[in-house]
TORKOL-4160 file (C-alpha; in steps of 0.2 Angstrom, whole numbers, padded with zeros to 4 digits, m for minus):
409
<pt num="1" X="m0301" Y="0031" Z="m0221"/>
<pt num="2" X="m0284" Y="0028" Z="m0211"/>
<pt num="3" X="m0280" Y="0040" Z="m0198"/>
<pt num="4" X="m0263" Y="0049" Z="m0196"/>
<pt num="5" X="m0247" Y="0038" Z="m0194"/>
<pt num="6" X="m0245" Y="0034" Z="m0175"/>
<pt num="7" X="m0229" Y="0042" Z="m0167"/>
<pt num="8" X="m0218" Y="0031" Z="m0156"/>
<pt num="9" X="m0222" Y="0032" Z="m0138"/>
<pt num="10" X="m0210" Y="0044" Z="m0128"/>
<pt num="11" X="m0204" Y="0038" Z="m0112"/>
<pt num="12" X="m0212" Y="0046" Z="m0097"/>
<pt num="13" X="m0200" Y="0059" Z="m0089"/>
<pt num="14" X="m0198" Y="0050" Z="m0073"/>
<pt num="15" X="m0194" Y="0034" Z="m0082"/>
<pt num="16" X="m0182" Y="0042" Z="m0093"/>
<pt num="17" X="m0173" Y="0050" Z="m0078"/>
<pt num="18" X="m0171" Y="0034" Z="m0069"/>
<pt num="19" X="m0163" Y="0026" Z="m0084"/>
<pt num="20" X="m0150" Y="0039" Z="m0086"/>
<pt num="21" X="m0138" Y="0032" Z="m0073"/>
<pt num="22" X="m0139" Y="0014" Z="m0078"/>
<pt num="23" X="m0137" Y="0019" Z="m0096"/>
<pt num="24" X="m0122" Y="0030" Z="m0093"/>
<pt num="25" X="m0114" Y="0016" Z="m0082"/>
<pt num="26" X="m0116" Y="0003" Z="m0097"/>
<pt num="27" X="m0108" Y="0015" Z="m0109"/>
<pt num="28" X="m0095" Y="0020" Z="m0097"/>
<pt num="29" X="m0089" Y="0002" Z="m0094"/>
<pt num="30" X="m0091" Y="m0003" Z="m0113"/>
<pt num="31" X="m0106" Y="m0014" Z="m0111"/>
<pt num="32" X="m0117" Y="m0004" Z="m0122"/>
<pt num="33" X="m0106" Y="0001" Z="m0137"/>
<pt num="34" X="m0122" Y="0003" Z="m0148"/>
<pt num="35" X="m0140" Y="0009" Z="m0146"/>
<pt num="36" X="m0145" Y="m0009" Z="m0149"/>
<pt num="37" X="m0135" Y="m0015" Z="m0135"/>
<pt num="38" X="m0141" Y="m0002" Z="m0124"/>
<pt num="39" X="m0159" Y="m0006" Z="m0129"/>
<pt num="40" X="m0156" Y="m0025" Z="m0124"/>
<pt num="41" X="m0146" Y="m0021" Z="m0108"/>
<pt num="42" X="m0159" Y="m0009" Z="m0101"/>
<pt num="43" X="m0174" Y="m0020" Z="m0108"/>
<pt num="44" X="m0183" Y="m0005" Z="m0115"/>
<pt num="45" X="m0190" Y="m0001" Z="m0133"/>
<pt num="46" X="m0178" Y="0006" Z="m0146"/>
<pt num="47" X="m0187" Y="0023" Z="m0144"/>
<pt num="48" X="m0183" Y="0024" Z="m0125"/>
<pt num="49" X="m0165" Y="0019" Z="m0127"/>
<pt num="50" X="m0163" Y="0032" Z="m0141"/>
<pt num="51" X="m0171" Y="0046" Z="m0130"/>
<pt num="52" X="m0160" Y="0041" Z="m0115"/>
<pt num="53" X="m0144" Y="0041" Z="m0126"/>
<pt num="54" X="m0149" Y="0058" Z="m0134"/>
<pt num="55" X="m0151" Y="0066" Z="m0116"/>
<pt num="56" X="m0134" Y="0059" Z="m0111"/>
<pt num="57" X="m0127" Y="0067" Z="m0126"/>
<pt num="58" X="m0135" Y="0083" Z="m0122"/>
<pt num="59" X="m0127" Y="0083" Z="m0106"/>
<pt num="60" X="m0110" Y="0082" Z="m0115"/>
<pt num="61" X="m0106" Y="0065" Z="m0107"/>
<pt num="62" X="m0108" Y="0053" Z="m0123"/>
<pt num="63" X="m0108" Y="0054" Z="m0141"/>
<pt num="64" X="m0121" Y="0046" Z="m0153"/>
<pt num="65" X="m0114" Y="0042" Z="m0170"/>
<pt num="66" X="m0126" Y="0049" Z="m0183"/>
<pt num="67" X="m0122" Y="0034" Z="m0195"/>
<pt num="68" X="m0129" Y="0017" Z="m0189"/>
<pt num="69" X="m0115" Y="0004" Z="m0188"/>
<pt num="70" X="m0119" Y="m0011" Z="m0200"/>
<pt num="71" X="m0109" Y="m0027" Z="m0205"/>
<pt num="72" X="m0119" Y="m0039" Z="m0193"/>
<pt num="73" X="m0136" Y="m0047" Z="m0193"/>
<pt num="74" X="m0151" Y="m0037" Z="m0189"/>
<pt num="75" X="m0154" Y="m0018" Z="m0191"/>
<pt num="76" X="m0139" Y="m0007" Z="m0191"/>
<pt num="77" X="m0137" Y="0002" Z="m0174"/>
<pt num="78" X="m0130" Y="0019" Z="m0169"/>
<pt num="79" X="m0113" Y="0018" Z="m0160"/>
<pt num="80" X="m0112" Y="0025" Z="m0142"/>
<pt num="81" X="m0096" Y="0031" Z="m0134"/>
<pt num="82" X="m0090" Y="0043" Z="m0120"/>
<pt num="83" X="m0088" Y="0061" Z="m0126"/>
<pt num="84" X="m0069" Y="0063" Z="m0128"/>
<pt num="85" X="m0072" Y="0082" Z="m0126"/>
<pt num="86" X="m0083" Y="0080" Z="m0111"/>
<pt num="87" X="m0080" Y="0084" Z="m0093"/>
<pt num="88" X="m0066" Y="0077" Z="m0082"/>
<pt num="89" X="m0062" Y="0073" Z="m0064"/>
<pt num="90" X="m0046" Y="0074" Z="m0054"/>
<pt num="91" X="m0039" Y="0057" Z="m0049"/>
<pt num="92" X="m0025" Y="0057" Z="m0036"/>
<pt num="93" X="m0015" Y="0043" Z="m0027"/>
<pt num="94" X="m0004" Y="0044" Z="m0012"/>
<pt num="95" X="0008" Y="0029" Z="m0009"/>
<pt num="96" X="0023" Y="0028" Z="0003"/>
<pt num="97" X="0036" Y="0035" Z="m0010"/>
<pt num="98" X="0026" Y="0049" Z="m0017"/>
<pt num="99" X="0010" Y="0054" Z="m0025"/>
<pt num="100" X="0002" Y="0055" Z="m0042"/>
<pt num="101" X="m0011" Y="0066" Z="m0050"/>
<pt num="102" X="m0020" Y="0065" Z="m0067"/>
<pt num="103" X="m0036" Y="0071" Z="m0076"/>
<pt num="104" X="m0048" Y="0057" Z="m0081"/>
<pt num="105" X="m0063" Y="0056" Z="m0092"/>
<pt num="106" X="m0077" Y="0043" Z="m0092"/>
<pt num="107" X="m0074" Y="0026" Z="m0100"/>
<pt num="108" X="m0059" Y="0023" Z="m0088"/>
<pt num="109" X="m0047" Y="0034" Z="m0098"/>
<pt num="110" X="m0034" Y="0042" Z="m0087"/>
<pt num="111" X="m0023" Y="0056" Z="m0094"/>
<pt num="112" X="m0005" Y="0058" Z="m0092"/>
<pt num="113" X="m0001" Y="0055" Z="m0074"/>
<pt num="114" X="0011" Y="0067" Z="m0065"/>
<pt num="115" X="0021" Y="0058" Z="m0052"/>
<pt num="116" X="0029" Y="0069" Z="m0038"/>
<pt num="117" X="0039" Y="0066" Z="m0022"/>
<pt num="118" X="0029" Y="0065" Z="m0005"/>
<pt num="119" X="0033" Y="0081" Z="0006"/>
<pt num="120" X="0033" Y="0078" Z="0025"/>
<pt num="121" X="0025" Y="0061" Z="0025"/>
<pt num="122" X="0021" Y="0063" Z="0043"/>
<pt num="123" X="0010" Y="0078" Z="0041"/>
<pt num="124" X="m0006" Y="0074" Z="0032"/>
<pt num="125" X="m0011" Y="0092" Z="0030"/>
<pt num="126" X="0005" Y="0097" Z="0021"/>
<pt num="127" X="0004" Y="0081" Z="0010"/>
<pt num="128" X="m0014" Y="0084" Z="0005"/>
<pt num="129" X="m0010" Y="0102" Z="0002"/>
<pt num="130" X="0004" Y="0097" Z="m0010"/>
<pt num="131" X="m0008" Y="0084" Z="m0019"/>
<pt num="132" X="m0022" Y="0098" Z="m0020"/>
<pt num="133" X="m0010" Y="0111" Z="m0027"/>
<pt num="134" X="m0003" Y="0099" Z="m0040"/>
<pt num="135" X="m0020" Y="0093" Z="m0045"/>
<pt num="136" X="m0027" Y="0112" Z="m0046"/>
<pt num="137" X="m0013" Y="0115" Z="m0059"/>
<pt num="138" X="m0019" Y="0101" Z="m0070"/>
<pt num="139" X="m0037" Y="0108" Z="m0069"/>
<pt num="140" X="m0032" Y="0125" Z="m0073"/>
<pt num="141" X="m0022" Y="0120" Z="m0088"/>
<pt num="142" X="m0037" Y="0109" Z="m0096"/>
<pt num="143" X="m0050" Y="0116" Z="m0107"/>
<pt num="144" X="m0062" Y="0103" Z="m0101"/>
<pt num="145" X="m0074" Y="0106" Z="m0086"/>
<pt num="146" X="m0069" Y="0097" Z="m0070"/>
<pt num="147" X="m0083" Y="0089" Z="m0059"/>
<pt num="148" X="m0074" Y="0083" Z="m0044"/>
<pt num="149" X="m0059" Y="0074" Z="m0037"/>
<pt num="150" X="m0056" Y="0057" Z="m0030"/>
<pt num="151" X="m0040" Y="0052" Z="m0019"/>
<pt num="152" X="m0034" Y="0035" Z="m0016"/>
<pt num="153" X="m0024" Y="0033" Z="0000"/>
<pt num="154" X="m0014" Y="0018" Z="0007"/>
<pt num="155" X="m0023" Y="0017" Z="0023"/>
<pt num="156" X="m0041" Y="0011" Z="0029"/>
<pt num="157" X="m0053" Y="0025" Z="0028"/>
<pt num="158" X="m0068" Y="0025" Z="0038"/>
<pt num="159" X="m0086" Y="0028" Z="0032"/>
<pt num="160" X="m0094" Y="0040" Z="0031"/>
<pt num="161" X="m0083" Y="0053" Z="0041"/>
<pt num="162" X="m0067" Y="0049" Z="0030"/>
<pt num="163" X="m0054" Y="0047" Z="0044"/>
<pt num="164" X="m0039" Y="0036" Z="0043"/>
<pt num="165" X="m0038" Y="0026" Z="0059"/>
<pt num="166" X="m0021" Y="0018" Z="0056"/>
<pt num="167" X="m0010" Y="0025" Z="0043"/>
<pt num="168" X="0004" Y="0013" Z="0046"/>
<pt num="169" X="0015" Y="0017" Z="0031"/>
<pt num="170" X="0013" Y="0036" Z="0031"/>
<pt num="171" X="0016" Y="0040" Z="0049"/>
<pt num="172" X="0000" Y="0050" Z="0050"/>
<pt num="173" X="m0008" Y="0052" Z="0067"/>
<pt num="174" X="m0022" Y="0040" Z="0071"/>
<pt num="175" X="m0039" Y="0047" Z="0066"/>
<pt num="176" X="m0032" Y="0060" Z="0054"/>
<pt num="177" X="m0048" Y="0067" Z="0045"/>
<pt num="178" X="m0041" Y="0064" Z="0028"/>
<pt num="179" X="m0057" Y="0067" Z="0018"/>
<pt num="180" X="m0060" Y="0084" Z="0027"/>
<pt num="181" X="m0042" Y="0089" Z="0025"/>
<pt num="182" X="m0042" Y="0085" Z="0006"/>
<pt num="183" X="m0058" Y="0094" Z="0003"/>
<pt num="184" X="m0052" Y="0110" Z="0012"/>
<pt num="185" X="m0036" Y="0110" Z="0003"/>
<pt num="186" X="m0043" Y="0107" Z="m0014"/>
<pt num="187" X="m0057" Y="0121" Z="m0011"/>
<pt num="188" X="m0042" Y="0133" Z="m0007"/>
<pt num="189" X="m0031" Y="0127" Z="m0022"/>
<pt num="190" X="m0044" Y="0125" Z="m0035"/>
<pt num="191" X="m0059" Y="0137" Z="m0032"/>
<pt num="192" X="m0073" Y="0138" Z="m0045"/>
<pt num="193" X="m0087" Y="0150" Z="m0048"/>
<pt num="194" X="m0100" Y="0137" Z="m0043"/>
<pt num="195" X="m0092" Y="0132" Z="m0026"/>
<pt num="196" X="m0079" Y="0120" Z="m0021"/>
<pt num="197" X="m0075" Y="0104" Z="m0031"/>
<pt num="198" X="m0083" Y="0089" Z="m0023"/>
<pt num="199" X="m0069" Y="0078" Z="m0016"/>
<pt num="200" X="m0070" Y="0060" Z="m0010"/>
<pt num="201" X="m0056" Y="0049" Z="m0002"/>
<pt num="202" X="m0055" Y="0030" Z="m0001"/>
<pt num="203" X="m0043" Y="0016" Z="0002"/>
<pt num="204" X="m0032" Y="0013" Z="m0013"/>
<pt num="205" X="m0035" Y="m0006" Z="m0014"/>
<pt num="206" X="m0054" Y="m0004" Z="m0013"/>
<pt num="207" X="m0052" Y="0008" Z="m0028"/>
<pt num="208" X="m0041" Y="m0003" Z="m0038"/>
<pt num="209" X="m0053" Y="m0017" Z="m0036"/>
<pt num="210" X="m0067" Y="m0006" Z="m0042"/>
<pt num="211" X="m0057" Y="m0001" Z="m0057"/>
<pt num="212" X="m0052" Y="m0019" Z="m0062"/>
<pt num="213" X="m0070" Y="m0024" Z="m0060"/>
<pt num="214" X="m0076" Y="m0011" Z="m0072"/>
<pt num="215" X="m0062" Y="m0009" Z="m0084"/>
<pt num="216" X="m0050" Y="m0023" Z="m0081"/>
<pt num="217" X="m0047" Y="m0041" Z="m0077"/>
<pt num="218" X="m0062" Y="m0042" Z="m0066"/>
<pt num="219" X="m0075" Y="m0037" Z="m0079"/>
<pt num="220" X="m0090" Y="m0049" Z="m0078"/>
<pt num="221" X="m0085" Y="m0056" Z="m0061"/>
<pt num="222" X="m0100" Y="m0057" Z="m0049"/>
<pt num="223" X="m0088" Y="m0059" Z="m0033"/>
<pt num="224" X="m0072" Y="m0052" Z="m0036"/>
<pt num="225" X="m0057" Y="m0054" Z="m0024"/>
<pt num="226" X="m0043" Y="m0042" Z="m0027"/>
<pt num="227" X="m0026" Y="m0042" Z="m0018"/>
<pt num="228" X="m0012" Y="m0032" Z="m0021"/>
<pt num="229" X="0005" Y="m0025" Z="m0014"/>
<pt num="230" X="0012" Y="m0008" Z="m0020"/>
<pt num="231" X="0027" Y="m0001" Z="m0010"/>
<pt num="232" X="0023" Y="m0007" Z="0007"/>
<pt num="233" X="0010" Y="m0018" Z="0014"/>
<pt num="234" X="m0004" Y="m0029" Z="0007"/>
<pt num="235" X="m0021" Y="m0023" Z="0003"/>
<pt num="236" X="m0037" Y="m0032" Z="m0003"/>
<pt num="237" X="m0055" Y="m0028" Z="m0008"/>
<pt num="238" X="m0070" Y="m0038" Z="m0013"/>
<pt num="239" X="m0083" Y="m0032" Z="m0026"/>
<pt num="240" X="m0100" Y="m0041" Z="m0025"/>
<pt num="241" X="m0112" Y="m0038" Z="m0040"/>
<pt num="242" X="m0103" Y="m0022" Z="m0045"/>
<pt num="243" X="m0102" Y="m0014" Z="m0028"/>
<pt num="244" X="m0088" Y="m0014" Z="m0016"/>
<pt num="245" X="m0091" Y="m0023" Z="0001"/>
<pt num="246" X="m0084" Y="m0011" Z="0014"/>
<pt num="247" X="m0091" Y="m0018" Z="0030"/>
<pt num="248" X="m0101" Y="m0007" Z="0043"/>
<pt num="249" X="m0088" Y="0007" Z="0044"/>
<pt num="250" X="m0078" Y="0005" Z="0027"/>
<pt num="251" X="m0064" Y="m0006" Z="0036"/>
<pt num="252" X="m0068" Y="m0023" Z="0028"/>
<pt num="253" X="m0056" Y="m0033" Z="0019"/>
<pt num="254" X="m0039" Y="m0028" Z="0028"/>
<pt num="255" X="m0032" Y="m0044" Z="0022"/>
<pt num="256" X="m0014" Y="m0039" Z="0026"/>
<pt num="257" X="m0018" Y="m0043" Z="0044"/>
<pt num="258" X="m0020" Y="m0062" Z="0040"/>
<pt num="259" X="m0006" Y="m0073" Z="0049"/>
<pt num="260" X="0003" Y="m0083" Z="0036"/>
<pt num="261" X="0021" Y="m0085" Z="0045"/>
<pt num="262" X="0020" Y="m0087" Z="0064"/>
<pt num="263" X="0035" Y="m0079" Z="0072"/>
<pt num="264" X="0040" Y="m0071" Z="0055"/>
<pt num="265" X="0043" Y="m0053" Z="0051"/>
<pt num="266" X="0037" Y="m0039" Z="0062"/>
<pt num="267" X="0021" Y="m0030" Z="0056"/>
<pt num="268" X="0017" Y="m0012" Z="0060"/>
<pt num="269" X="0002" Y="m0019" Z="0069"/>
<pt num="270" X="0013" Y="m0026" Z="0082"/>
<pt num="271" X="0012" Y="m0044" Z="0078"/>
<pt num="272" X="0023" Y="m0055" Z="0068"/>
<pt num="273" X="0020" Y="m0065" Z="0052"/>
<pt num="274" X="0006" Y="m0055" Z="0044"/>
<pt num="275" X="0003" Y="m0056" Z="0025"/>
<pt num="276" X="0006" Y="m0037" Z="0026"/>
<pt num="277" X="0025" Y="m0040" Z="0029"/>
<pt num="278" X="0027" Y="m0057" Z="0022"/>
<pt num="279" X="0022" Y="m0054" Z="0004"/>
<pt num="280" X="0026" Y="m0036" Z="0000"/>
<pt num="281" X="0041" Y="m0028" Z="m0009"/>
<pt num="282" X="0052" Y="m0027" Z="0007"/>
<pt num="283" X="0049" Y="m0045" Z="0011"/>
<pt num="284" X="0054" Y="m0051" Z="m0007"/>
<pt num="285" X="0070" Y="m0040" Z="m0006"/>
<pt num="286" X="0074" Y="m0047" Z="0011"/>
<pt num="287" X="0071" Y="m0065" Z="0005"/>
<pt num="288" X="0083" Y="m0061" Z="m0009"/>
<pt num="289" X="0096" Y="m0055" Z="0003"/>
<pt num="290" X="0095" Y="m0037" Z="m0003"/>
<pt num="291" X="0096" Y="m0021" Z="0008"/>
<pt num="292" X="0078" Y="m0014" Z="0012"/>
<pt num="293" X="0081" Y="0004" Z="0008"/>
<pt num="294" X="0093" Y="0011" Z="m0006"/>
<pt num="295" X="0083" Y="0027" Z="m0010"/>
<pt num="296" X="0076" Y="0018" Z="m0025"/>
<pt num="297" X="0057" Y="0014" Z="m0026"/>
<pt num="298" X="0054" Y="m0002" Z="m0018"/>
<pt num="299" X="0041" Y="m0009" Z="m0030"/>
<pt num="300" X="0053" Y="m0007" Z="m0044"/>
<pt num="301" X="0067" Y="m0015" Z="m0035"/>
<pt num="302" X="0056" Y="m0030" Z="m0030"/>
<pt num="303" X="0050" Y="m0032" Z="m0048"/>
<pt num="304" X="0069" Y="m0033" Z="m0053"/>
<pt num="305" X="0070" Y="m0048" Z="m0042"/>
<pt num="306" X="0054" Y="m0057" Z="m0050"/>
<pt num="307" X="0062" Y="m0054" Z="m0067"/>
<pt num="308" X="0078" Y="m0061" Z="m0062"/>
<pt num="309" X="0070" Y="m0077" Z="m0055"/>
<pt num="310" X="0072" Y="m0085" Z="m0072"/>
<pt num="311" X="0090" Y="m0086" Z="m0071"/>
<pt num="312" X="0096" Y="m0082" Z="m0053"/>
<pt num="313" X="0094" Y="m0096" Z="m0040"/>
<pt num="314" X="0093" Y="m0083" Z="m0026"/>
<pt num="315" X="0080" Y="m0073" Z="m0034"/>
<pt num="316" X="0070" Y="m0089" Z="m0038"/>
<pt num="317" X="0070" Y="m0095" Z="m0020"/>
<pt num="318" X="0064" Y="m0078" Z="m0015"/>
<pt num="319" X="0050" Y="m0078" Z="m0027"/>
<pt num="320" X="0045" Y="m0095" Z="m0022"/>
<pt num="321" X="0045" Y="m0091" Z="m0003"/>
<pt num="322" X="0035" Y="m0076" Z="m0005"/>
<pt num="323" X="0023" Y="m0084" Z="m0018"/>
<pt num="324" X="0020" Y="m0098" Z="m0005"/>
<pt num="325" X="0016" Y="m0085" Z="0009"/>
<pt num="326" X="0004" Y="m0076" Z="m0003"/>
<pt num="327" X="m0004" Y="m0093" Z="m0008"/>
<pt num="328" X="m0008" Y="m0096" Z="0011"/>
<pt num="329" X="m0016" Y="m0080" Z="0013"/>
<pt num="330" X="m0026" Y="m0082" Z="m0003"/>
<pt num="331" X="m0032" Y="m0099" Z="0002"/>
<pt num="332" X="m0039" Y="m0092" Z="0018"/>
<pt num="333" X="m0048" Y="m0078" Z="0009"/>
<pt num="334" X="m0055" Y="m0090" Z="m0004"/>
<pt num="335" X="m0062" Y="m0102" Z="0009"/>
<pt num="336" X="m0071" Y="m0088" Z="0018"/>
<pt num="337" X="m0076" Y="m0077" Z="0003"/>
<pt num="338" X="m0079" Y="m0090" Z="m0011"/>
<pt num="339" X="m0076" Y="m0078" Z="m0025"/>
<pt num="340" X="m0078" Y="m0082" Z="m0043"/>
<pt num="341" X="m0062" Y="m0073" Z="m0048"/>
<pt num="342" X="m0046" Y="m0068" Z="m0040"/>
<pt num="343" X="m0036" Y="m0053" Z="m0048"/>
<pt num="344" X="m0019" Y="m0049" Z="m0042"/>
<pt num="345" X="m0011" Y="m0031" Z="m0043"/>
<pt num="346" X="0006" Y="m0023" Z="m0039"/>
<pt num="347" X="0020" Y="m0035" Z="m0035"/>
<pt num="348" X="0008" Y="m0049" Z="m0034"/>
<pt num="349" X="0004" Y="m0049" Z="m0052"/>
<pt num="350" X="0023" Y="m0050" Z="m0055"/>
<pt num="351" X="0024" Y="m0064" Z="m0043"/>
<pt num="352" X="0011" Y="m0073" Z="m0053"/>
<pt num="353" X="0021" Y="m0070" Z="m0069"/>
<pt num="354" X="0036" Y="m0077" Z="m0061"/>
<pt num="355" X="0028" Y="m0092" Z="m0053"/>
<pt num="356" X="0013" Y="m0095" Z="m0064"/>
<pt num="357" X="0011" Y="m0113" Z="m0058"/>
<pt num="358" X="0017" Y="m0112" Z="m0040"/>
<pt num="359" X="0006" Y="m0098" Z="m0034"/>
<pt num="360" X="m0011" Y="m0105" Z="m0040"/>
<pt num="361" X="m0005" Y="m0122" Z="m0034"/>
<pt num="362" X="m0001" Y="m0115" Z="m0017"/>
<pt num="363" X="m0019" Y="m0108" Z="m0017"/>
<pt num="364" X="m0027" Y="m0124" Z="m0022"/>
<pt num="365" X="m0017" Y="m0135" Z="m0010"/>
<pt num="366" X="m0022" Y="m0125" Z="0005"/>
<pt num="367" X="m0040" Y="m0120" Z="0000"/>
<pt num="368" X="m0055" Y="m0131" Z="0002"/>
<pt num="369" X="m0063" Y="m0123" Z="m0013"/>
<pt num="370" X="m0047" Y="m0119" Z="m0022"/>
<pt num="371" X="m0044" Y="m0138" Z="m0024"/>
<pt num="372" X="m0058" Y="m0139" Z="m0038"/>
<pt num="373" X="m0047" Y="m0128" Z="m0049"/>
<pt num="374" X="m0062" Y="m0118" Z="m0054"/>
<pt num="375" X="m0056" Y="m0101" Z="m0047"/>
<pt num="376" X="m0046" Y="m0091" Z="m0059"/>
<pt num="377" X="m0031" Y="m0081" Z="m0053"/>
<pt num="378" X="m0028" Y="m0067" Z="m0065"/>
<pt num="379" X="m0015" Y="m0052" Z="m0066"/>
<pt num="380" X="m0023" Y="m0035" Z="m0065"/>
<pt num="381" X="m0025" Y="m0028" Z="m0083"/>
<pt num="382" X="m0024" Y="m0009" Z="m0080"/>
<pt num="383" X="m0008" Y="0001" Z="m0079"/>
<pt num="384" X="m0013" Y="0011" Z="m0064"/>
<pt num="385" X="m0028" Y="0004" Z="m0056"/>
<pt num="386" X="m0027" Y="0014" Z="m0040"/>
<pt num="387" X="m0027" Y="0030" Z="m0050"/>
<pt num="388" X="m0041" Y="0024" Z="m0061"/>
<pt num="389" X="m0051" Y="0019" Z="m0046"/>
<pt num="390" X="m0049" Y="0036" Z="m0039"/>
<pt num="391" X="m0057" Y="0043" Z="m0055"/>
<pt num="392" X="m0071" Y="0030" Z="m0052"/>
<pt num="393" X="m0074" Y="0037" Z="m0035"/>
<pt num="394" X="m0075" Y="0055" Z="m0041"/>
<pt num="395" X="m0086" Y="0050" Z="m0056"/>
<pt num="396" X="m0098" Y="0039" Z="m0045"/>
<pt num="397" X="m0110" Y="0053" Z="m0041"/>
<pt num="398" X="m0113" Y="0057" Z="m0059"/>
<pt num="399" X="m0115" Y="0039" Z="m0064"/>
<pt num="400" X="m0129" Y="0038" Z="m0050"/>
<pt num="401" X="m0136" Y="0054" Z="m0057"/>
<pt num="402" X="m0131" Y="0061" Z="m0074"/>
<pt num="403" X="m0142" Y="0076" Z="m0073"/>
<pt num="404" X="m0130" Y="0083" Z="m0059"/>
<pt num="405" X="m0116" Y="0084" Z="m0072"/>
<pt num="406" X="m0126" Y="0098" Z="m0081"/>
<pt num="407" X="m0116" Y="0114" Z="m0083"/>
<pt num="408" X="m0122" Y="0127" Z="m0070"/>
<pt num="409" X="m0132" Y="0142" Z="m0077"/>
């Protein structure tokens, strides 16, 4: 006589817990849009993948479609997505001309950004208080629970203490305790019944690189080199196997200090001809014979020059000069780092659009590895990668341990 039907084996509790983080990361980055894809990516049974997805749904982080998706080969599979009503984090970014705050859910989704002027740029405490208060207003107005905050700053940030050893474009004193100040200001501006919101701070280029790797032009790259210029200066970052390479103290990949034009423009570091000042918006404006400061945002003025290059000889010459300088810097980085993809953000993506052949050729001509032509150079795909990266920074503890996102009480 046959015995009772056998039930599918349930995953051991510890095994299921260890899979929650990897599973949430796969759904967060769009790599597991269905339960079947999650099963394959985690290399587990359908039952295990189903149990993991169900637990993430119970935490309010993802949704599992009750109707399996059909239309392809094999058995239909349930669709997985981040929960649009789930918790959010506060994403903030400081740049030389102002700051931005927004709320961001999982999946790289950033809400409507709020751009505000930078008050007292030389006083980090007052700047960070303004950022925290603007963010607190967004948090208070949202019906969704906020889990933490991430801040992108245009300066190196040491690990693990979170100080800014050289905030060249903000006139902050050397060693400003950025992470400590931001956490304190946020705790005062946005108190919760469960204690202060966790707050994290990192360099803006690092965070933009992470965002592009997870949600943009860097998806699928193993060794991603990201180089960008926002309002002033040049930043860069390297993502290796999905993780930022930050060096021994968080200060790696200060690509702006590469020498690309000996005897050129003076850099805030004291030297002349650094990539920092040869391939940023002020450098392009100077090359085009335009005044450096008219009160308008530098990046927008520089982008006007790149757009004019198609019909204005002076703009064309300026774009070619700065593209060549950038190509020299990229060539040195490619030879040292050997990335499998280069992504350009900020002004540099506009230079690539204005000089789609000249810039890659400048890189290939000067680089040992670039001569093979096998390293793609792409424009960043995200509208606000620094802000998206700040959200990634705030989400990271919950991607590592989704159970920590459970509502208190």
